C-alpha positions as CSV (number, residue, x, y, z in Angstrom):
1,M,-38.3,-10.9,-18.9
2,F,-37.2,-7.5,-19.9
3,P,-38.0,-6.6,-23.8
4,H,-35.2,-6.3,-26.0
5,K,-35.0,-2.4,-25.6
6,Y,-33.7,0.0,-23.4
7,L,-35.1,0.8,-20.1
8,T,-35.1,4.4,-19.2
9,L,-36.3,4.0,-15.4
10,T,-34.1,5.2,-12.8
11,L,-31.6,2.7,-11.3
12,M,-33.2,2.0,-7.9
13,V,-36.4,1.1,-9.9
14,S,-35.0,-0.8,-12.8
15,L,-32.1,-2.7,-11.1
16,Y,-33.3,-3.3,-7.4
17,Q,-34.9,-6.6,-7.9
18,L,-32.1,-7.8,-10.5
19,L,-29.5,-7.0,-7.7
20,Q,-31.5,-9.3,-5.2
21,K,-30.7,-12.1,-7.3
22,A,-27.0,-11.0,-8.6
23,K,-23.9,-13.1,-7.6
24,D,-21.6,-10.4,-8.7
25,V,-21.7,-6.9,-10.0
26,T,-18.8,-5.8,-12.1
27,D,-17.4,-3.0,-14.7
28,N,-14.6,-5.5,-15.8
29,S,-15.6,-7.5,-18.6
30,K,-13.3,-10.2,-17.7
31,E,-15.0,-10.9,-14.4
32,V,-18.6,-11.6,-15.9
33,R,-19.9,-15.0,-15.1
34,D,-23.3,-16.5,-14.8
35,G,-25.4,-14.3,-12.3
36,S,-23.3,-11.3,-12.8
37,I,-24.7,-7.5,-13.9
38,F,-22.1,-5.9,-16.1
39,F,-21.8,-2.3,-16.1
40,A,-20.3,-0.7,-19.2
41,I,-18.3,2.3,-18.4
42,R,-16.2,4.8,-20.5
43,G,-12.9,5.1,-19.1
44,T,-9.7,7.3,-20.1
45,K,-8.2,4.2,-22.0
46,T,-10.8,1.9,-22.8
47,D,-14.7,2.0,-23.3
48,G,-16.7,-0.8,-21.6
49,H,-19.4,-0.5,-24.3
50,N,-17.0,-2.0,-26.8
51,F,-17.0,-5.2,-25.0
52,V,-20.8,-5.8,-24.5
53,G,-21.0,-8.2,-27.3
54,E,-18.3,-10.1,-25.6
55,V,-20.2,-10.1,-22.3
56,L,-23.4,-11.2,-23.7
57,K,-21.9,-14.4,-24.6
58,K,-21.4,-15.1,-21.0
59,K,-24.9,-14.8,-20.2
60,P,-24.9,-12.4,-17.4
61,L,-27.8,-11.6,-15.5
62,A,-28.0,-8.1,-17.1
63,V,-25.9,-5.6,-18.9
64,V,-26.3,-1.8,-18.0
65,V,-25.1,0.8,-20.7
66,E,-25.4,4.7,-21.1
67,E,-25.1,4.5,-24.9
68,D,-27.5,3.6,-27.9
69,L,-26.5,0.3,-28.9
70,N,-28.0,-1.8,-32.0
71,T,-29.7,-4.3,-29.5
72,E,-31.2,-6.4,-32.6
73,S,-27.8,-7.3,-33.9
74,L,-26.9,-8.5,-30.6
75,N,-29.6,-11.3,-30.6
76,T,-29.8,-11.7,-27.1
77,S,-32.4,-12.4,-24.1
78,V,-30.3,-11.0,-21.8
79,P,-31.7,-7.7,-20.4
80,I,-30.2,-4.5,-21.6
81,L,-30.8,-1.5,-19.4
82,K,-29.8,1.8,-20.5
83,V,-29.2,4.8,-17.6
84,K,-28.0,8.4,-18.0
85,N,-24.8,7.5,-16.1
86,T,-23.1,4.2,-15.5
87,R,-20.6,5.2,-13.1
88,K,-23.4,6.4,-11.1
89,A,-25.3,3.5,-11.6
90,F,-22.4,1.2,-10.9
91,A,-21.7,2.9,-7.7
92,E,-25.3,2.7,-6.5
93,A,-25.4,-1.1,-7.3
94,C,-22.3,-1.7,-5.3
95,R,-23.8,-0.1,-2.5
96,I,-27.1,-2.0,-2.8
97,F,-25.2,-5.5,-3.4
98,Y,-23.1,-5.0,-0.1
99,R,-26.0,-4.0,1.7
100,Y,-25.6,-0.3,2.3
101,P,-22.6,-0.6,4.5
102,D,-22.3,3.1,4.9
103,R,-25.5,3.2,6.9
104,E,-24.0,1.0,9.7
105,L,-20.8,3.1,10.0
106,K,-20.0,6.6,10.6
107,V,-18.1,7.4,7.5
108,F,-16.0,10.5,7.9
109,G,-14.6,12.0,4.3
110,I,-11.6,13.9,4.0
111,T,-10.8,15.9,0.9
112,G,-8.2,18.5,-0.4
113,T,-5.0,18.6,-2.0
114,N,-2.7,18.1,1.0
115,G,-3.4,16.6,4.4
116,K,-5.9,13.9,3.5
117,T,-3.9,11.0,5.0
118,S,-2.8,12.8,8.2
119,T,-6.3,14.1,8.9
120,S,-7.9,10.5,8.3
121,Y,-5.2,8.9,10.8
122,I,-5.9,11.7,13.0
123,I,-9.5,11.3,13.4
124,A,-9.3,7.3,13.4
125,S,-6.8,7.8,16.3
126,L,-9.0,10.1,18.4
127,L,-12.2,8.0,18.1
128,N,-10.2,4.9,18.7
129,A,-8.9,6.6,22.0
130,L,-12.6,7.5,22.8
131,G,-13.7,3.7,22.7
132,V,-15.1,4.2,19.0
133,R,-13.8,1.3,16.7
134,S,-12.3,3.1,13.4
135,G,-10.8,1.9,10.5
136,V,-8.9,4.0,7.7
137,I,-9.4,4.0,3.7
138,G,-6.7,6.1,2.0
139,T,-3.3,6.2,0.5
140,I,-1.2,4.2,2.9
141,E,-3.6,1.2,3.3
142,Y,-7.2,0.1,3.9
143,R,-7.1,-1.0,7.6
144,Y,-9.1,-1.9,10.7
145,A,-7.5,-2.8,13.7
146,D,-4.8,-5.4,12.8
147,K,-6.5,-6.3,9.5
148,V,-5.4,-5.0,6.3
149,Y,-8.0,-5.3,3.4
150,G,-6.0,-4.0,0.6
151,K,-3.8,-0.7,-0.6
152,G,-3.7,0.9,-3.9
153,W,-5.8,4.1,-5.0
154,T,-6.1,6.7,-2.3
155,T,-9.9,6.2,-2.7
156,P,-10.5,2.8,-4.3
157,H,-12.8,1.5,-7.2
158,P,-16.6,1.5,-6.2
159,K,-16.8,-2.1,-5.7
160,V,-13.8,-2.1,-3.4
161,W,-15.1,0.9,-1.8
162,F,-18.4,-0.8,-0.6
163,K,-17.1,-4.0,-0.3
164,T,-14.4,-2.6,2.2
165,L,-16.9,-0.8,4.1
166,R,-19.3,-4.0,4.4
167,Q,-15.9,-5.9,5.7
168,M,-14.9,-3.3,8.0
169,A,-18.9,-3.3,9.6
170,T,-18.8,-7.2,9.6
171,D,-15.5,-7.2,11.5
172,G,-16.6,-4.6,14.2
173,A,-15.7,-1.3,13.2
174,S,-18.0,1.6,14.1
175,A,-16.4,4.3,12.1
176,V,-14.4,4.6,8.8
177,C,-12.3,7.7,8.1
178,A,-11.4,7.8,4.4
179,E,-9.5,10.0,2.0
180,I,-11.8,11.3,-0.9
181,S,-9.7,12.3,-3.8
182,S,-10.7,14.5,-6.5
183,H,-10.4,11.8,-9.2
184,A,-12.8,9.6,-7.1
185,L,-15.4,12.3,-6.9
186,D,-15.2,12.9,-10.6
187,Q,-15.6,9.3,-11.6
188,Y,-18.0,8.9,-8.9
189,R,-16.4,6.1,-6.9
190,V,-18.2,6.5,-3.6
191,W,-21.2,7.8,-5.1
192,G,-24.3,7.4,-2.9
193,T,-22.3,7.0,0.3
194,E,-24.0,8.8,3.2
195,F,-21.3,10.4,5.4
196,E,-21.4,11.4,9.0
197,G,-19.1,14.0,8.6
198,V,-16.6,15.9,5.8
199,I,-13.9,18.1,5.8
200,F,-11.9,20.1,3.2
201,T,-8.2,20.8,3.9
202,N,-7.1,22.8,1.2
203,L,-6.5,23.3,-2.6
204,T,-3.2,24.0,-4.5
205,R,-2.0,23.2,-7.7
206,D,-1.9,19.4,-8.5
207,H,-3.5,16.9,-10.8
208,L,-3.8,19.5,-13.6
209,D,-2.9,16.8,-16.3
210,Y,-6.3,15.1,-15.2
211,H,-8.5,18.0,-14.3
212,R,-6.9,20.6,-16.9
213,T,-8.0,23.5,-14.9
214,L,-7.8,24.5,-11.0
215,E,-11.3,25.5,-11.3
216,D,-12.3,22.0,-12.7
217,Y,-10.1,20.5,-9.8
218,F,-11.8,22.6,-7.2
219,N,-15.1,21.7,-8.8
220,A,-14.4,18.1,-8.3
221,K,-13.7,18.8,-4.6
222,R,-16.9,20.9,-4.2
223,S,-19.0,18.2,-5.3
224,L,-18.4,16.3,-2.0
225,F,-20.2,19.0,-0.5
226,S,-22.9,19.6,-3.0
227,E,-23.8,16.3,-4.3
228,Y,-23.5,14.1,-1.0
229,T,-25.4,13.5,2.2
230,Y,-23.7,14.3,5.3
231,R,-24.6,15.3,8.8
232,V,-21.6,17.7,9.7
233,A,-18.9,19.4,8.0
234,T,-15.8,21.7,8.2
235,V,-13.4,23.4,6.2
236,C,-10.0,25.5,6.3
237,G,-11.1,28.9,6.4
238,D,-7.7,30.3,6.0
239,D,-7.6,28.5,2.6
240,P,-9.2,30.7,-0.1
241,F,-11.3,27.8,-1.5
242,G,-11.9,26.6,1.7
243,F,-13.5,30.0,2.6
244,K,-15.4,30.0,-0.7
245,L,-16.9,26.5,0.4
246,K,-17.5,28.1,3.9
247,E,-19.6,31.1,2.5
248,E,-21.5,29.3,-0.3
249,F,-22.6,26.2,1.9
250,N,-22.6,28.1,5.3
251,L,-20.0,25.9,6.9
252,I,-18.0,26.0,10.0
253,S,-14.6,26.7,9.6
254,F,-11.0,26.2,11.5
255,G,-7.8,28.1,11.2
256,F,-5.6,31.1,12.4
257,K,-7.9,34.0,11.0
258,E,-10.6,35.7,13.0
259,H,-13.4,34.3,10.9
260,N,-13.0,30.8,11.8
261,E,-15.3,29.2,14.6
262,Y,-12.5,26.9,15.7
263,R,-9.6,29.5,16.1
264,I,-5.9,28.5,16.2
265,S,-3.8,30.7,18.2
266,E,-0.2,30.8,20.1
267,A,1.1,27.7,18.1
268,E,4.8,26.4,18.8
269,V,6.5,23.6,16.9
270,S,9.4,21.6,17.4
271,L,10.8,18.2,16.1
272,T,9.1,16.3,18.8
273,G,5.4,17.7,18.6
274,S,3.4,21.0,18.7
275,K,1.5,23.0,21.1
276,F,-1.4,25.5,20.3
277,K,-4.6,26.8,21.6
278,L,-7.9,26.1,20.2
279,Q,-10.9,28.5,20.5
280,T,-14.3,26.5,20.0
281,P,-17.7,26.8,20.8
282,E,-17.1,25.1,24.2
283,G,-14.3,27.7,25.1
284,V,-10.5,27.8,24.6
285,F,-8.4,24.5,25.0
286,E,-4.6,24.2,25.1
287,I,-3.7,21.3,22.5
288,N,-0.3,19.4,23.1
289,S,0.5,17.2,20.1
290,P,2.8,14.4,19.4
291,L,2.7,15.5,15.8
292,A,5.6,17.5,14.3
293,G,5.5,20.0,11.5
294,E,3.5,23.0,11.6
295,F,1.1,22.0,8.9
296,Q,0.0,19.2,11.1
297,I,-1.5,21.9,13.3
298,Y,-3.8,22.5,10.6
299,N,-5.0,18.9,10.1
300,L,-5.4,18.2,13.7
301,A,-7.6,21.5,14.4
302,G,-9.7,20.3,11.4
303,A,-10.0,16.8,13.0
304,L,-10.9,18.3,16.4
305,A,-13.5,20.6,15.0
306,L,-15.2,17.8,12.8
307,L,-15.4,15.4,15.7
308,N,-16.7,18.1,18.0
309,L,-19.3,19.1,15.5
310,S,-20.0,15.3,15.3
311,G,-21.0,15.4,19.0
312,F,-17.6,14.4,20.8
313,P,-16.8,16.9,23.7
314,M,-13.9,19.0,23.5
315,E,-12.7,18.1,26.6
316,E,-12.6,14.4,25.8
317,L,-10.9,14.9,22.4
318,T,-8.3,17.1,23.9
319,A,-7.3,14.5,26.4
320,A,-7.1,12.1,23.6
321,V,-4.6,14.0,21.3
322,P,-1.4,12.6,23.1
323,Q,-2.5,9.1,22.1
324,I,-2.2,9.8,18.3
325,G,0.7,7.9,17.0
326,Q,3.3,8.4,14.2
327,I,1.6,8.6,10.7
328,P,3.7,6.7,8.2
329,G,5.7,9.1,5.9
330,R,4.3,12.3,7.2
331,F,7.0,14.3,8.9
332,E,8.4,10.8,10.1
333,V,11.6,11.7,12.0
334,V,13.7,8.5,11.2
335,V,17.0,9.9,12.9
336,R,17.6,12.5,15.5
337,E,21.3,12.5,16.3
338,P,23.9,13.6,15.4
339,F,21.9,15.1,12.6
340,T,18.1,14.8,11.7
341,V,16.5,13.0,8.9
342,I,13.0,13.4,8.1
343,V,10.9,11.8,5.5
344,D,7.9,12.9,4.2
345,Y,5.2,12.4,1.2
346,A,5.3,16.1,0.2
347,H,5.1,15.8,-3.5
348,T,3.1,19.3,-4.4
349,P,4.6,22.5,-4.5
350,D,2.4,23.6,-1.6
351,A,3.3,20.6,0.6
352,L,7.0,20.8,-0.2
353,E,6.9,24.6,0.9
354,K,4.9,23.8,4.1
355,L,7.1,21.0,5.0
356,L,10.5,22.7,4.4
357,G,9.2,26.0,6.0
358,S,8.3,23.7,9.1
359,V,11.8,22.4,9.0
360,R,13.5,25.7,8.5
361,K,12.0,26.9,12.0
362,V,13.2,23.9,13.9
363,S,16.5,23.0,12.3
364,K,19.5,23.8,14.3
365,G,22.0,23.7,11.3
366,R,21.4,23.5,7.5
367,V,18.5,22.0,5.8
368,I,19.4,19.3,3.1
369,T,16.6,18.3,0.7
370,V,16.4,15.4,-1.3
371,F,13.3,15.4,-3.7
372,G,12.1,14.6,-7.1
373,A,8.8,14.7,-9.2
374,G,6.4,11.9,-10.6
375,G,6.7,11.1,-14.2
376,N,3.6,11.3,-16.3
377,R,1.9,13.6,-14.1
378,D,1.2,17.4,-14.1
379,R,4.7,19.1,-15.3
380,T,3.4,22.5,-14.6
381,K,4.1,22.0,-10.6
382,R,7.7,20.8,-11.1
383,P,9.3,24.2,-11.3
384,L,7.4,25.5,-8.6
385,M,8.6,22.5,-6.3
386,G,12.2,23.3,-7.3
387,A,11.6,27.1,-6.1
388,A,10.1,25.7,-2.8
389,A,13.1,23.7,-2.4
390,E,15.5,26.5,-3.2
391,R,13.6,28.9,-0.9
392,Y,14.0,26.9,2.2
393,S,17.2,24.6,1.8
394,D,20.9,25.3,2.2
395,L,21.3,22.3,-0.2
396,V,19.3,20.6,-2.8
397,V,19.8,17.1,-4.3
398,I,17.2,16.6,-7.3
399,T,16.8,13.0,-7.8
400,S,13.9,10.6,-9.3
401,D,10.7,10.1,-7.7
402,N,8.4,7.5,-9.5
403,P,9.8,8.6,-13.1
404,R,7.1,6.1,-14.7
405,F,7.5,6.2,-18.2
406,E,9.4,9.4,-18.5
407,E,13.3,9.7,-18.5
408,P,14.4,11.0,-15.1
409,T,16.8,13.7,-16.6
410,K,13.8,15.3,-18.4
411,I,11.9,15.7,-15.1
412,I,15.0,17.0,-13.5
413,E,15.2,19.6,-16.2
414,D,11.5,20.6,-15.5
415,I,12.4,20.9,-11.8
416,L,15.6,23.0,-12.5
417,N,13.6,25.6,-14.3
418,G,12.2,26.8,-11.2
419,I,15.6,27.2,-9.4
420,K,17.6,30.5,-9.8
421,D,20.6,29.7,-7.9
422,T,21.9,26.3,-9.0
423,S,25.1,26.7,-6.8
424,K,23.7,25.0,-4.0
425,V,22.1,22.2,-6.2
426,L,23.4,18.7,-7.2
427,I,22.0,16.3,-9.5
428,E,21.7,12.4,-8.7
429,P,19.1,10.7,-10.8
430,D,19.5,7.6,-8.8
431,R,17.5,8.1,-5.4
432,R,19.5,5.6,-3.6
433,S,22.6,7.3,-4.5
434,A,20.9,10.8,-3.9
435,I,20.0,9.6,-0.5
436,H,23.6,8.4,0.3
437,L,25.0,11.6,-0.9
438,A,23.0,13.7,1.5
439,L,23.8,11.7,4.2
440,K,27.4,12.1,3.8
441,M,27.3,15.6,3.6
442,A,25.0,16.1,6.7
443,K,26.8,17.4,9.8
444,E,26.0,17.7,13.5
445,G,22.7,19.9,13.8
446,D,21.8,19.5,10.3
447,T,18.4,18.3,9.1
448,V,18.1,16.1,5.9
449,V,14.6,15.9,4.3
450,I,13.7,13.2,2.1
451,A,10.5,14.4,0.2
452,G,8.1,12.5,-2.1
453,K,7.7,9.2,-1.5
454,G,7.0,8.9,2.3
455,H,5.4,5.7,3.3
456,E,5.9,4.0,-0.3
457,D,7.9,0.8,-0.6
458,Y,8.6,0.9,-4.0
459,Q,9.7,3.0,-7.2
460,E,8.0,2.7,-10.5
461,I,10.1,2.5,-13.4
462,K,9.2,1.9,-17.2
463,G,5.8,0.2,-15.9
464,E,7.7,-2.0,-13.1
465,R,7.5,-1.4,-9.2
466,F,10.7,-1.9,-7.8
467,P,11.1,-2.4,-3.8
468,F,12.3,0.8,-2.3
469,S,11.9,2.6,0.8
470,D,13.3,6.0,1.7
471,R,13.2,5.2,5.5
472,E,15.0,1.8,5.0
473,E,17.5,3.3,2.9
474,V,18.4,5.9,5.5
475,L,18.6,3.3,8.1
476,K,20.7,0.5,6.1
477,F,23.3,3.4,5.2
478,L,23.8,4.7,8.8
479,E,24.0,1.4,10.1
480,G,27.0,0.8,7.8
C-alpha cells in the first residue's frame, strides 16, 4: 500500500506495476470505475484536479496529479501519485496499458500547417501498393482497410491514439500514417510514440487563437523532431521553417530549390493530374501522378522522400504512384463538363492561395471562388484569405464556413477587410445558396472552386452540427 503522500518517482517506476492491474486509464472523472487509474489534467476550460475528491469516492486503483493537494482532508486509502506533467504521464500510461502498439507498427507522423491529410493518404496508398498493410489516422477518419475506427480530431486524444494503434495492429496493419497536429504536440497526445518516420510539410499562419505567436506555433511543430524517437525524417526545404529544421537537425529535404536532396524539376499540372522529375540519391525519376493541384507535387515528393529514406527503392515507389486514389475533399474534381467544379479543404491563407494559384494555371475560363472562414478561430487569417481569393479569382462569393458561435456577418466583414476591389465580390451568408449562386453563374470553361470544408459532411452552427456536404450540394443542384 502506498503511503498517503505524493510519490516523486518517475512514471515508469511508480505506475508500471499498477498499470499491470488496471482495468482502465482515464482523464475523465465520469469514466472512473473500480480498477481505473485517473489522471488529473489541467485543460483549457476545466481542471481535472477539481474533480479528485469526487473521483476518490469511486475507489479507483490510483489517482495521478501534478499539483499539491491536501491529502489529509481527502481521507482515502487510494494511492495519490504526483508527477511533474500529468499530460505526459497519461500518454505514457495509455501506451503501456495498450501494450506499446507503436512498437508493432511502422508509424509515420506528418506535421505542418497544410498537406498533412494528403501526405498521410499518399504514404498509405504507396505502402499498400507495395504490399505493406497500412492505416491512416487523421482529419477525415481513422481507417485501416475497410474498417473505420472513428473520426473527430486530426490527432486523437491519447487514449484513443494508443487504442486505435492497438486495434489496427491486432487487425493486421503493419504501418500507420498519422497527422500530428500542433495542438496534439503541445498537449502531448502522442507522447512516447516511437515513429518510423516523420515529415514536416510547411508552416504558415494558422491557429494563432491557440498558440498566440507564429514562433510558439513553430515550436510545437518542432517538438516532433526534438522530443520524439524516429528512425528517418524529411522536411520541405523550400519552406523557411522547414529549412530551419533541416539546418538544426541535419535533415534530408525535398522541394524545388537546389539545396534539397530530393529535388523537384520540370513540373507540369492539369485538372487530371501532374508530372515532374525527382532527383534522388538513387538517380532521377519521372513521376506521373493522378493527383491534381500544384501543391500535391510537394506532398507527393515528401512522401516519396520519406519512404525512400525508410528503405523502399525509388523504382518501386515510382511504379506505385499511379495507384494513388482520390483524396476526399482535396482538389476533388466533382464536375468536369460543361464547367469544372472543385471541392477543397483549404481553410488557411496559404492553402487557399496555393489552391487558387493551381486552378488559375489550368482553368480555361473564369475562376469563381466560394469560401468563408471558421468561427471562434484565428481572426487574423480572415482578411489574408480574402486577399488570396481576390488575387486569383474573377468572381468571389463569400459565405459561411463553420460559424460556430460567431455571427456569419461578422466573419464576412473580417474577410472583406482584405479585399480591395469589392466589385467582383458577392455576399451570401447561407452556404447552400452561395454554392447555387456560383453554379448558376458558371459558363462553359469556367472553374468553380468551393473551399474550406472539403470532406466535411456537416456545418457547425451555434453548437449544433447540421448535415451538409459541399460535394453533395453541387451534385443535387446540377441534377436538378
